[in-house]
C-alpha positions as CSV (number, residue, x, y, z in Angstrom):
1,X,5.5,54.1,26.1
2,X,6.8,50.6,25.7
3,X,7.8,48.2,28.4
4,X,10.7,46.4,26.8
5,X,12.8,47.0,29.9
6,X,11.7,47.9,33.4
7,X,15.0,48.3,35.2
8,X,18.4,49.1,33.6
9,X,21.6,48.6,35.5
10,X,24.3,50.9,34.2
11,X,27.9,50.0,35.0
12,X,29.7,53.4,35.1
13,X,33.2,54.7,35.3
14,X,34.6,58.0,34.0
15,X,35.5,56.7,30.5
16,X,33.9,57.8,27.3
17,X,32.4,54.4,26.5
18,X,30.8,54.2,29.9
19,X,29.3,57.7,29.4
20,X,28.0,56.6,26.0
21,X,26.4,53.5,27.6
22,X,24.8,55.7,30.2
23,X,23.5,58.1,27.6
24,X,22.1,55.2,25.5
25,X,20.5,53.6,28.6
26,X,18.9,56.9,29.5
27,X,17.3,57.1,26.1
28,X,16.0,53.5,26.4
29,X,14.7,54.2,29.9
30,X,12.8,57.3,28.7
31,X,11.5,55.2,25.8
32,X,10.3,52.3,28.0
33,X,9.6,54.0,31.3
34,X,12.3,52.0,33.0
35,X,14.1,52.8,36.2
36,X,17.9,53.3,36.0
37,X,20.4,52.0,38.6
38,X,23.9,53.3,38.3
39,X,26.7,51.1,39.8
40,X,30.4,51.5,40.2
41,X,32.8,48.7,41.3
42,X,35.7,49.2,43.7
43,X,38.2,46.3,43.4
44,X,39.7,46.1,46.9
45,X,42.5,43.9,45.5
46,X,43.7,46.9,43.5
47,X,42.7,49.6,46.1
48,X,44.7,48.7,49.2
49,X,44.1,50.7,52.4
50,X,42.2,53.4,50.3
51,X,38.7,52.0,50.3
52,X,37.1,55.0,52.1
53,X,38.8,57.4,49.7
54,X,37.7,55.2,46.8
55,X,34.1,55.2,48.1
56,X,34.1,59.0,48.2
57,X,35.3,59.2,44.6
58,X,32.7,56.5,43.7
59,X,29.9,58.5,45.2
60,X,30.9,61.6,43.3
61,X,31.2,59.6,40.1
62,X,27.8,58.0,40.6
63,X,26.1,61.4,41.4
64,X,27.5,62.9,38.2
65,X,26.3,59.9,36.1
66,X,22.9,59.9,37.8
67,X,22.2,63.7,37.3
68,X,21.1,63.6,33.6
69,X,18.6,60.8,34.3
70,X,17.2,62.5,37.4
71,X,16.8,65.8,35.5
72,X,15.0,63.9,32.8
73,X,12.5,62.6,35.3
74,X,13.7,59.0,35.2
75,X,13.6,57.1,38.5
76,X,17.2,56.4,39.6
77,X,19.2,54.7,42.2
78,X,23.0,54.2,42.8
79,X,25.1,51.4,44.2
80,X,28.7,51.0,45.2
81,X,29.9,47.5,44.5
82,X,32.9,46.0,46.4
83,X,34.9,43.5,44.4
84,X,35.6,42.5,40.8
85,X,33.2,44.1,38.4
86,X,31.9,41.0,36.6
87,X,30.8,38.9,39.6
88,X,29.6,41.8,41.7
89,X,27.7,43.5,38.9
90,X,25.9,40.3,37.7
91,X,25.1,39.3,41.2
92,X,23.7,42.7,41.9
93,X,21.7,42.7,38.7
94,X,19.9,39.6,40.0
95,X,19.4,41.1,43.5
96,X,17.9,44.4,42.2
97,X,15.8,42.8,39.5
98,X,17.4,44.4,36.5
99,X,16.3,43.1,33.1
100,X,19.2,44.8,31.2
101,X,22.8,45.6,32.0
102,X,24.3,48.5,30.1
103,X,28.1,49.1,30.0
104,X,30.8,50.6,27.9
105,X,33.6,48.8,26.1
106,X,37.3,49.7,26.2
107,X,37.1,51.5,29.5
108,X,39.8,52.3,32.0
109,X,42.0,49.7,33.7
110,X,44.3,49.5,36.7
111,X,44.8,51.8,39.6
112,X,42.1,54.2,38.4
113,X,39.8,51.5,39.8
114,X,36.7,52.1,37.8
115,X,37.3,48.9,35.8
116,X,35.3,47.9,32.7
117,X,37.4,47.1,29.6
118,X,38.2,43.4,29.5
119,X,35.7,43.0,32.4
120,X,33.0,43.2,29.8
121,X,33.9,39.6,28.7
122,X,33.3,38.5,32.3
123,X,30.0,40.2,32.4
124,X,28.9,38.6,29.1
125,X,29.7,35.2,30.5
126,X,28.1,35.6,33.9
127,X,25.1,37.7,33.2
128,X,21.7,36.1,33.2
129,X,20.0,39.1,31.6
130,X,20.8,40.8,28.3
131,X,23.9,43.0,28.2
132,X,24.0,46.2,26.1
133,X,27.7,46.9,25.2
134,X,28.3,50.4,23.9
135,X,31.4,52.0,22.4
136,X,29.7,55.2,21.1
137,X,26.2,56.4,21.7
138,X,23.8,56.3,18.7
139,X,22.9,59.6,17.1
140,X,20.2,61.6,18.8
141,X,16.9,61.7,16.9
142,X,13.2,62.2,17.3
143,X,12.5,58.5,16.7
144,X,13.1,55.4,18.6
145,X,16.6,54.7,20.0
146,X,17.2,51.8,17.6
147,X,15.2,51.9,14.4
148,X,16.7,48.8,12.9
149,X,18.2,45.8,14.7
150,X,20.5,43.2,13.1
151,X,19.9,39.9,14.7
152,X,22.6,37.2,14.3
153,X,21.0,33.8,14.2
154,X,21.8,30.1,14.4
155,X,19.6,27.4,15.8
156,X,20.9,27.7,19.4
157,X,18.7,28.6,22.4
158,X,20.8,31.8,22.9
159,X,20.2,32.9,19.4
160,X,16.5,32.3,19.8
161,X,16.6,34.5,22.9
162,X,18.2,37.2,20.8
163,X,15.4,36.8,18.3
164,X,12.8,37.1,21.0
165,X,14.4,40.3,22.5
166,X,14.6,42.0,19.1
167,X,11.0,41.1,18.3
168,X,9.8,42.4,21.7
169,X,11.6,45.7,21.2
170,X,10.3,46.0,17.6
171,X,6.7,45.3,18.7
172,X,7.0,48.0,21.4
173,X,8.7,50.7,19.2
174,X,7.9,50.0,15.6
175,X,11.6,49.2,14.8
176,X,12.6,46.9,11.9
177,X,14.4,43.6,12.5
178,X,16.9,42.2,10.1
179,X,17.9,38.5,10.7
180,X,21.2,37.4,9.4
181,X,23.0,34.0,9.4
182,X,26.7,33.6,8.5
183,X,27.9,30.5,6.7
184,X,31.7,29.8,6.9
185,X,32.1,28.1,3.6
186,X,35.9,28.6,3.7
187,X,36.1,26.4,6.9
188,X,34.1,23.7,5.2
189,X,36.5,23.8,2.1
190,X,39.6,23.7,4.4
191,X,38.3,20.7,6.2
192,X,37.4,19.0,2.9
193,X,41.0,19.4,1.8
194,X,42.3,17.9,5.0
195,X,39.8,14.9,5.2
196,X,39.3,14.4,1.5
197,X,35.6,14.9,1.0
198,X,33.6,16.9,-1.5
199,X,32.7,20.2,0.2
200,X,29.9,21.2,-2.1
201,X,27.1,19.2,-0.6
202,X,28.0,20.3,2.9
203,X,28.3,24.0,1.9
204,X,24.9,23.6,0.3
205,X,23.5,21.9,3.4
206,X,24.9,24.8,5.5
207,X,23.2,27.4,3.3
208,X,19.9,25.5,3.4
209,X,20.1,25.2,7.1
210,X,20.8,28.9,7.5
211,X,17.8,29.7,5.2
212,X,15.6,27.4,7.3
213,X,16.6,29.1,10.5
214,X,16.0,32.5,9.0
215,X,12.6,31.5,7.5
216,X,11.4,30.4,10.9
217,X,12.5,33.7,12.5
218,X,11.0,35.7,9.8
219,X,7.6,33.9,10.2
220,X,7.9,34.5,14.0
221,X,8.5,38.2,13.4
222,X,5.7,38.6,10.9
223,X,3.2,36.9,13.2
224,X,4.2,39.4,15.8
225,X,3.5,42.2,13.3
226,X,7.1,43.3,13.0
227,X,8.7,44.7,9.9
228,X,11.5,42.2,8.9
229,X,14.3,41.5,6.5
230,X,16.9,38.7,6.3
231,X,20.1,37.7,4.7
232,X,22.6,34.8,4.5
233,X,26.3,36.0,4.5
234,X,29.3,34.0,3.6
235,X,32.4,34.9,5.6
236,X,35.6,33.2,6.8
237,X,35.1,35.0,10.1
238,X,31.7,34.8,11.6
239,X,32.0,38.0,13.7
240,X,33.2,39.9,10.6
241,X,30.3,38.6,8.6
242,X,27.9,39.8,11.3
243,X,29.5,43.2,11.3
244,X,29.3,43.4,7.5
245,X,25.6,42.4,7.5
246,X,25.0,45.1,10.1
247,X,26.7,47.7,8.0
248,X,25.0,46.6,4.8
249,X,21.6,46.8,6.5
250,X,22.3,50.2,8.1
251,X,21.5,48.7,11.5
252,X,21.5,50.9,14.6
253,X,22.3,48.0,16.9
254,X,23.2,44.3,16.8
255,X,21.5,41.5,18.8
256,X,23.6,38.3,19.3
257,X,23.4,35.3,21.5
258,X,26.2,33.8,23.6
259,X,27.1,30.1,23.6
260,X,25.8,29.3,20.2
261,X,26.4,26.0,18.5
262,X,29.7,25.2,16.8
263,X,30.7,22.8,14.0
264,X,30.6,22.7,10.2
265,X,26.8,23.1,10.0
266,X,26.5,25.9,12.5
267,X,27.1,29.5,12.7
268,X,29.5,30.0,15.5
269,X,28.0,32.4,18.0
270,X,29.8,31.5,21.3
271,X,33.0,33.5,21.5
272,X,31.9,35.2,18.3
273,X,29.7,37.4,20.5
274,X,32.8,38.7,22.2
275,X,34.5,39.5,18.9
276,X,31.4,41.4,17.8
277,X,31.3,43.4,21.0
278,X,35.1,44.1,20.7
279,X,34.8,45.4,17.1
280,X,31.3,46.8,16.6
281,X,31.0,50.5,16.1
282,X,27.3,50.3,17.1
283,X,25.8,49.1,20.3
284,X,25.5,45.3,20.8
285,X,22.8,43.5,22.8
286,X,24.2,40.1,24.0
287,X,21.7,37.5,25.3
288,X,22.2,34.2,26.9
């Protein structure tokens, strides 16, 4: 049993993506021996004079979400959070010692109260631990939850944290890691046309820089005894390039950092992480 994660905080509502996140988190918890804490947020700005009724509904929701984990023998706990999801969830993650937050994307909004949807972006910005964003649960199987991880890399600290998370998981489970860097050659050419410089040397420099970043990550993974692959992808849209690389490598999940570097030489990870989460059909780990 691996120890990649020790406590997984699951943000739950009654949407299908949240249920998929809970199911994925349960598989990770069983794989790593982690505890699961299920949390539901009640936004009192939306629920006016109905807080007690909302709490009753929240308790019922949490009990339903908790049941499969408890039946599987996983240690569980529940928590009702009062306030907006992003600040209350990330604060509670620190308080309870969670080392992973799992949540669904495209969940319910409004008066139904169990808010996730666009709140995912707030969690990505505020969380100090990795966030696993899930739209649909990976297929059940006899092997590890994620047999192949696609890691989007630039030379930022956040991307290096993504690299470290993927290697740690692969060491514990035997998963394969595929590192990918995206070069936006079109942006360089567009800037060249505006400012009147030759884009070829800069495109070449960007490719060389991407290869160097990848080579360092590959060496790091091999030193750790992890099966590894790598690729440089050219795309006018970095998030799309990451998604294409994930599809081409048949990845089961994507690992990406937030607040990556920007500029002609770099590989645009900051808000790109949000676009990857928004559009990825497979689970996405986001690290700071």
